[in-house]
C-alpha positions as CSV (number, residue, x, y, z in Angstrom):
1,M,0.0,0.0,0.0
2,N,1.0,3.6,-0.5
3,D,2.9,4.8,2.6
4,F,1.2,8.1,3.5
5,S,4.1,8.9,5.9
6,L,6.2,9.5,2.8
7,P,7.0,13.1,1.7
8,V,5.6,15.0,-1.2
9,A,8.4,15.4,-3.8
10,I,8.6,18.9,-5.4
11,I,10.8,19.2,-8.5
12,G,12.3,22.7,-8.7
13,A,13.1,25.4,-6.1
14,G,11.8,28.3,-8.1
15,P,8.8,30.6,-7.2
16,V,6.2,27.9,-7.8
17,G,8.1,25.0,-6.3
18,L,8.9,26.9,-3.1
19,A,5.3,28.1,-2.9
20,A,4.2,24.4,-3.0
21,A,6.5,23.6,-0.2
22,A,5.2,26.5,1.9
23,H,1.6,25.3,1.4
24,L,2.5,21.7,2.3
25,I,4.2,22.9,5.5
26,G,1.2,25.0,6.3
27,R,-1.0,21.9,6.1
28,G,1.3,19.7,8.2
29,E,2.7,17.8,5.2
30,R,6.4,17.0,4.6
31,P,7.9,18.2,1.4
32,I,11.2,17.3,-0.2
33,V,12.3,19.9,-2.7
34,L,14.8,18.7,-5.4
35,E,16.6,21.5,-7.2
36,A,19.0,20.8,-10.1
37,G,20.7,24.1,-9.7
38,P,23.0,25.3,-6.9
39,S,20.5,27.6,-5.3
40,A,16.9,28.6,-5.0
41,G,15.6,30.4,-8.1
42,A,18.6,29.2,-10.2
43,S,16.6,29.6,-13.5
44,V,15.3,33.0,-12.4
45,L,18.8,34.2,-12.0
46,A,19.5,33.3,-15.6
47,W,17.2,36.3,-16.5
48,G,18.0,38.2,-13.3
49,H,18.7,41.4,-15.2
50,V,15.1,41.5,-16.6
51,R,12.5,43.5,-14.8
52,L,9.1,42.0,-14.3
53,F,5.9,43.5,-15.6
54,S,3.9,43.2,-12.4
55,P,4.6,44.6,-8.9
56,W,5.8,42.8,-5.8
57,E,2.3,42.4,-4.4
58,F,1.5,40.0,-7.3
59,N,4.8,38.1,-7.2
60,V,4.7,36.6,-3.8
61,D,2.6,33.6,-2.6
62,P,0.5,34.1,0.6
63,A,1.6,30.9,2.3
64,A,5.2,31.8,1.6
65,V,4.6,35.3,3.0
66,D,3.2,33.7,6.2
67,L,6.3,31.7,6.6
68,L,8.6,34.6,6.0
69,E,6.8,36.9,8.4
70,E,7.7,34.4,11.2
71,T,11.3,35.5,10.7
72,G,10.6,39.2,10.7
73,W,10.9,39.4,6.9
74,S,10.2,42.9,5.5
75,S,8.0,42.9,2.5
76,P,9.3,45.0,-0.5
77,E,7.3,48.0,-1.7
78,P,4.1,46.4,-3.0
79,R,3.9,48.5,-6.2
80,A,7.6,48.3,-7.1
81,L,8.6,46.2,-10.1
82,P,11.4,43.8,-9.2
83,T,14.1,42.3,-11.5
84,G,14.6,38.6,-11.5
85,A,17.7,39.0,-9.4
86,E,15.7,41.0,-6.8
87,L,13.0,38.4,-6.8
88,V,15.5,35.8,-5.7
89,E,17.5,38.0,-3.3
90,R,14.6,39.5,-1.5
91,Y,12.0,36.7,-1.6
92,L,13.1,33.3,-2.9
93,A,16.5,33.0,-1.1
94,P,15.0,34.1,2.3
95,L,12.2,31.7,1.8
96,A,14.5,28.8,1.0
97,R,16.6,29.6,4.1
98,H,13.5,29.5,6.4
99,P,14.2,27.1,9.3
100,R,11.0,25.2,8.6
101,L,11.7,24.9,4.9
102,A,15.5,24.7,4.5
103,P,15.9,21.1,5.9
104,H,13.6,19.9,3.1
105,V,15.5,21.4,0.2
106,R,18.3,19.7,-1.7
107,Y,20.4,21.5,-4.3
108,G,22.4,19.9,-7.1
109,A,19.8,17.2,-7.2
110,R,18.6,16.6,-10.8
111,V,15.5,14.4,-11.2
112,V,16.2,12.0,-14.0
113,S,12.9,10.1,-13.9
114,V,9.7,9.6,-12.0
115,S,8.1,6.2,-11.9
116,R,6.3,3.6,-9.8
117,P,8.7,1.1,-8.1
118,G,8.9,-2.1,-10.1
119,A,6.1,-1.0,-12.4
120,D,6.6,0.4,-15.9
121,K,3.8,2.3,-17.7
122,L,2.2,-1.0,-18.8
123,K,1.5,-2.4,-15.4
124,S,-1.9,-1.7,-14.0
125,A,-2.4,-4.0,-11.0
126,G,-2.1,-2.1,-7.8
127,R,-0.7,0.9,-9.5
128,A,-2.7,3.6,-7.7
129,S,-1.6,2.3,-4.3
130,M,2.1,2.4,-5.1
131,P,4.4,5.2,-4.0
132,F,6.4,7.2,-6.6
133,V,10.1,6.7,-6.9
134,L,12.3,9.5,-8.2
135,H,15.7,8.8,-9.7
136,V,18.0,11.6,-8.6
137,R,21.5,12.5,-9.9
138,A,23.7,14.7,-7.8
139,H,26.1,17.3,-9.3
140,D,29.0,14.9,-8.5
141,G,27.3,12.0,-10.4
142,D,26.1,10.2,-7.4
143,E,22.6,8.6,-7.9
144,S,19.9,7.8,-5.5
145,L,16.2,6.8,-5.4
146,I,13.7,8.8,-3.3
147,A,10.2,7.5,-2.5
148,A,7.2,10.0,-2.4
149,K,3.5,9.7,-1.9
150,A,2.9,12.5,-4.5
151,V,4.9,14.5,-7.0
152,I,4.6,18.2,-7.8
153,D,6.7,18.9,-10.9
154,A,7.6,22.6,-10.9
155,S,10.7,22.1,-13.0
156,G,9.6,24.7,-15.6
157,T,10.7,24.9,-19.2
158,W,13.6,27.4,-19.0
159,N,16.2,24.8,-19.8
160,Q,14.3,23.4,-22.7
161,P,14.3,26.2,-25.3
162,N,12.6,25.9,-28.6
163,P,14.8,25.7,-31.7
164,V,15.4,28.5,-34.1
165,G,13.8,26.5,-36.9
166,A,10.3,27.9,-37.7
167,S,8.8,24.4,-38.0
168,G,9.4,23.5,-34.4
169,V,12.5,21.4,-35.2
170,P,16.1,22.5,-35.6
171,A,16.9,24.3,-38.8
172,L,19.4,22.7,-41.1
173,G,22.8,23.6,-39.8
174,E,21.5,24.7,-36.3
175,A,23.2,21.9,-34.4
176,A,26.6,22.7,-36.0
177,L,26.2,26.4,-35.1
178,A,25.3,25.8,-31.4
179,D,28.3,27.8,-30.3
180,R,26.9,30.9,-32.0
181,L,23.4,30.6,-30.7
182,S,22.1,32.1,-27.4
183,H,18.7,31.2,-26.0
184,G,16.3,33.2,-23.9
185,I,17.3,36.7,-22.7
186,P,21.1,37.0,-22.5
187,D,22.5,39.9,-20.5
188,V,23.9,41.6,-23.5
189,R,25.0,44.7,-21.6
190,G,26.3,42.8,-18.6
191,V,27.9,39.4,-18.2
192,D,27.4,38.6,-21.9
193,R,28.5,42.0,-23.3
194,G,31.8,40.7,-24.7
195,R,29.9,38.3,-27.0
196,F,27.7,40.9,-28.6
197,A,29.4,44.3,-28.4
198,G,30.5,45.5,-31.8
199,R,29.0,42.4,-33.5
200,R,26.3,41.7,-36.1
201,V,23.4,40.1,-34.1
202,L,20.3,38.4,-35.3
203,V,17.4,38.2,-32.9
204,V,14.7,35.6,-33.7
205,G,11.2,35.6,-32.1
206,S,8.3,38.0,-31.8
207,G,7.4,38.0,-28.1
208,H,8.3,40.2,-25.2
209,S,11.5,38.3,-24.5
210,A,12.7,39.4,-27.9
211,F,11.6,43.0,-27.1
212,N,13.8,42.9,-24.0
213,V,16.8,41.7,-25.9
214,L,16.3,44.1,-28.7
215,L,16.1,47.1,-26.4
216,D,19.2,46.1,-24.6
217,L,21.1,45.6,-27.9
218,V,20.0,49.1,-29.0
219,A,21.3,50.5,-25.8
220,L,24.5,48.7,-26.4
221,T,24.9,50.4,-29.8
222,Q,25.1,53.7,-28.0
223,E,28.3,52.4,-26.3
224,E,29.5,50.2,-29.2
225,P,28.2,51.9,-32.4
226,S,29.5,49.1,-34.6
227,T,26.9,46.7,-33.2
228,Q,24.3,45.8,-35.8
229,I,20.9,44.4,-35.1
230,T,18.6,42.3,-37.3
231,W,15.2,41.0,-36.1
232,A,13.5,38.1,-37.8
233,V,9.9,37.0,-37.1
234,R,7.9,34.3,-38.9
235,R,4.5,36.1,-38.7
236,P,3.4,37.4,-42.1
237,S,2.9,41.0,-41.2
238,A,3.7,43.5,-38.4
239,A,0.0,43.7,-37.4
240,G,-0.2,43.1,-33.7
241,L,3.6,42.5,-33.5
242,F,4.1,45.0,-30.6
243,G,1.3,43.7,-28.3
244,G,-1.4,45.8,-26.7
245,E,0.9,48.8,-26.1
246,G,-1.3,51.6,-24.5
247,A,-4.2,49.2,-24.2
248,D,-2.3,46.6,-22.2
249,G,-3.7,45.8,-18.8
250,L,-0.1,45.9,-17.5
251,A,1.4,49.3,-18.2
252,A,5.1,48.1,-18.1
253,R,4.3,45.3,-20.6
254,G,2.5,47.8,-22.9
255,A,5.4,50.2,-22.7
256,L,7.9,47.5,-23.7
257,G,5.9,46.9,-26.9
258,S,5.8,50.6,-27.7
259,S,9.5,50.9,-27.1
260,A,10.1,48.0,-29.5
261,R,8.0,49.7,-32.1
262,A,9.9,52.9,-31.7
263,I,13.4,51.3,-32.3
264,V,12.1,49.7,-35.5
265,E,10.6,52.9,-36.7
266,Q,13.8,54.8,-35.9
267,G,15.8,52.3,-38.0
268,A,17.9,51.1,-35.0
269,V,16.8,47.6,-35.9
270,T,16.3,45.9,-39.3
271,L,13.1,44.0,-39.2
272,A,12.5,40.9,-41.4
273,I,8.8,39.9,-41.5
274,G,7.5,36.6,-42.7
275,F,10.9,34.9,-42.1
276,G,10.3,31.2,-41.3
277,M,13.9,30.1,-40.8
278,N,14.8,26.7,-42.1
279,R,18.5,26.8,-42.8
280,L,21.6,28.2,-41.2
281,A,25.1,28.2,-42.8
282,R,28.5,29.2,-41.6
283,T,30.3,31.2,-44.4
284,A,33.4,33.2,-44.7
285,E,31.3,36.4,-44.3
286,G,29.5,35.1,-41.3
287,I,26.4,33.1,-40.4
288,V,23.7,33.2,-43.1
289,A,20.1,32.5,-42.1
290,A,17.6,31.4,-44.8
291,S,13.9,31.1,-45.2
292,G,13.5,29.1,-48.4
293,D,15.2,31.1,-51.1
294,R,15.3,34.2,-49.0
295,E,18.5,35.0,-47.1
296,L,19.4,37.6,-44.5
297,P,22.8,39.4,-44.4
298,P,25.6,37.5,-42.6
299,V,25.7,37.8,-38.8
300,D,28.1,36.9,-36.0
301,E,25.6,35.8,-33.3
302,I,22.0,34.7,-33.1
303,I,19.8,35.1,-30.1
304,V,16.9,32.6,-30.1
305,A,13.9,34.1,-28.3
306,T,11.3,31.6,-29.6
307,G,10.0,30.3,-26.3
308,F,10.3,27.1,-24.5
309,R,8.8,23.6,-24.2
310,P,8.5,21.1,-21.4
311,D,11.0,18.2,-20.9
312,L,8.6,15.3,-20.9
313,S,11.3,12.6,-20.6
314,L,11.4,12.4,-16.8
315,A,7.7,11.3,-16.7
316,R,8.1,8.9,-19.6
317,E,6.9,5.9,-17.4
318,L,3.9,7.7,-16.0
319,R,0.4,7.7,-17.5
320,L,-0.1,11.3,-18.6
321,D,-3.0,12.7,-20.6
322,L,-1.5,15.4,-22.7
323,D,-3.0,17.5,-25.4
324,E,-1.4,16.6,-28.7
325,I,-1.0,20.3,-29.6
326,V,-0.1,22.3,-26.5
327,E,1.5,19.4,-24.6
328,A,-0.4,20.5,-21.5
329,P,-2.9,18.4,-19.5
330,R,-5.8,17.7,-21.8
331,A,-8.4,19.5,-19.7
332,L,-6.2,22.6,-19.4
333,A,-5.1,22.9,-23.0
334,P,-8.1,24.6,-24.5
335,L,-8.1,27.1,-21.7
336,I,-4.5,28.2,-22.4
337,D,-4.1,27.6,-26.2
338,P,-2.2,30.6,-27.5
339,N,-4.2,30.5,-30.7
340,L,-7.1,31.6,-28.6
341,H,-5.8,33.2,-25.5
342,S,-3.3,35.9,-24.4
343,C,-1.7,36.0,-20.9
344,G,-4.6,38.0,-19.5
345,S,-7.5,36.0,-21.1
346,V,-6.8,32.6,-19.7
347,P,-10.0,31.5,-17.9
348,P,-10.1,29.9,-14.4
349,H,-8.5,26.5,-13.9
350,G,-6.8,24.4,-11.2
351,E,-6.3,21.0,-9.7
352,A,-9.1,19.3,-11.7
353,E,-7.5,20.5,-14.9
354,L,-4.0,19.6,-13.8
355,R,-4.6,16.0,-12.8
356,H,-3.5,13.1,-14.9
357,P,-4.6,9.4,-15.0
358,E,-1.4,8.8,-13.0
359,S,-3.0,9.7,-9.6
360,G,-0.8,11.9,-7.4
361,Y,1.4,13.4,-10.1
362,Y,1.0,17.1,-11.1
363,A,2.9,19.3,-13.4
364,V,2.5,22.9,-12.2
365,G,3.7,26.3,-13.1
366,M,5.2,27.0,-16.5
367,K,5.6,23.2,-17.1
368,S,1.8,22.7,-16.8
369,Y,1.3,25.0,-19.8
370,G,3.3,22.8,-22.1
371,R,4.3,24.9,-25.1
372,A,1.8,27.7,-24.4
373,P,3.6,30.9,-23.5
374,T,0.7,32.5,-21.7
375,F,1.7,31.5,-18.2
376,L,1.9,34.1,-15.4
377,M,3.6,33.5,-12.1
378,R,0.6,34.2,-10.0
379,T,-1.1,31.3,-11.9
380,G,1.3,28.9,-10.4
381,Y,0.8,30.1,-6.9
382,E,-2.9,29.4,-7.1
383,Q,-2.3,26.1,-8.9
384,V,-0.2,24.7,-6.0
385,R,-2.6,26.0,-3.4
386,S,-5.3,24.0,-5.0
387,V,-3.1,20.9,-5.7
388,V,-1.7,20.8,-2.1
389,A,-5.3,21.1,-0.8
390,A,-6.2,18.0,-2.9
391,I,-3.1,16.1,-1.7
392,A,-4.1,16.9,1.9
393,G,-7.6,15.6,1.2
394,D,-9.3,19.0,1.4
395,M,-11.3,18.9,-1.9
396,E,-13.5,21.8,-1.0
397,A,-10.5,24.1,-0.8
398,A,-9.1,22.5,-3.9
399,R,-12.2,23.4,-5.8
400,S,-12.8,26.9,-4.4
401,V,-10.5,29.7,-5.5
402,E,-10.3,33.4,-6.1
403,L,-7.5,35.6,-7.3
404,V,-7.1,39.4,-7.5
405,L,-6.3,40.8,-10.8
406,P,-4.6,44.2,-11.0
407,E,-7.0,45.5,-13.6
408,T,-10.2,43.8,-12.7
409,G,-10.2,43.1,-9.0
410,V,-11.3,39.7,-7.5
411,C,-12.1,36.8,-9.9
412,S,-13.5,33.6,-8.5
413,A,-14.7,30.3,-9.7
414,A,-17.4,28.2,-8.0
415,P,-17.3,24.4,-8.2
416,P,-19.4,22.8,-10.9
417,S,-22.7,21.4,-9.9
418,I,-22.5,18.2,-11.9
419,D,-19.7,16.2,-10.1
420,P,-18.6,17.4,-6.7
421,L,-15.4,15.3,-7.0
422,S,-14.4,16.4,-10.4
423,G,-13.0,19.8,-9.3
424,S,-13.7,23.2,-10.6
425,E,-12.2,25.9,-12.7
426,V,-10.0,27.3,-10.1
427,L,-8.0,30.2,-11.4
428,V,-8.0,33.6,-13.0
429,L,-4.6,35.2,-13.3
430,A,-2.7,38.0,-11.6
431,P,0.2,38.8,-13.9
432,A,3.8,38.3,-13.0
433,G,6.9,36.9,-14.5
434,V,8.7,37.1,-17.8
435,A,6.5,38.0,-20.7
436,C,4.9,35.7,-23.1
437,C,7.3,34.5,-25.8
438,G,6.5,34.5,-29.4
439,R,7.8,33.6,-32.8
């Protein structure tokens, strides 16, 4: 039988993973947090120079704040916009050091797989009563197995970037040019400056991550005028390219889009529209990117800001019900499909939409969204509140939620009347985090 004295395993010590641990502690449950990086918020620090769109008041989890206040923690100015580094320094690091949480966190512990002991995906008999077993590899190569009664996978997608190829697979020549490609939001004016200053740089992607990089590169040209910037997007026209701008519910996000428009109109950036990259080649003049017969001028470096996707390999032996398009839980996928929704229009959802046929396993946070780029940090906080309530057996709390949106106030979702055990739509979003990525 499943040993209910076992801990709940949490994969990832980022904002959502640590929030899950705080909720578990608040309910008298025992977490074990397995973080592949050397510290809390390791992936956040990779974009630590980037400022969030939403203020502090929407970037902290209530259960985590309750823990922190036990130590005399001082809350940052609620309306201030933190950088990723500030989020870690002033919130995540103190939370991970909390005496009630710190003993449960392991760093340098990469989860290789999650399975049931002695049972592959094919075995059904007694499956639901088995514990989970997590295969963990330490930074020194040492391996171990950890048993858990439930698993909350908050490992995110940051370390699994999409390729530069417009078809969702690497472009021809992409693998051979890996040394010239940077993913996400490199710190082009800081630690990565030497790689980009005075160089010809191609930025690929049409989301707010690309905007951040482009604006930093333009600022770099003021110090290094020989820096040249080309921006390639696969969308067929510039219509809607710069987001909501003045109509955006988050002023900082709208301003970012307007700033991106301005640098294009000023000629600081050369924009290539309708460029579905399928080939890269190293030439004597530099790297040449091609879309069919169309080629861009040679460049020295390429920044790939085309978004991220989940690493599904660690749950290969679990029975997951994933949407074939979004790669999110099937019940959640239509609520977050980027073809239908933006960050602010995702309707309420929660534990019921996150559950899988493999009882007790939940992917939460950015990973729960699969390939959809519409995730916002506050979403994850409410997700884990609901999931932890269900793990603790409090289905009423799991089904009942409300969240405060900065532009609309309180949004809530009542449980459905048709099946009291099926859960409810449990979430409307309060924005936070890095912006939606695009192509």
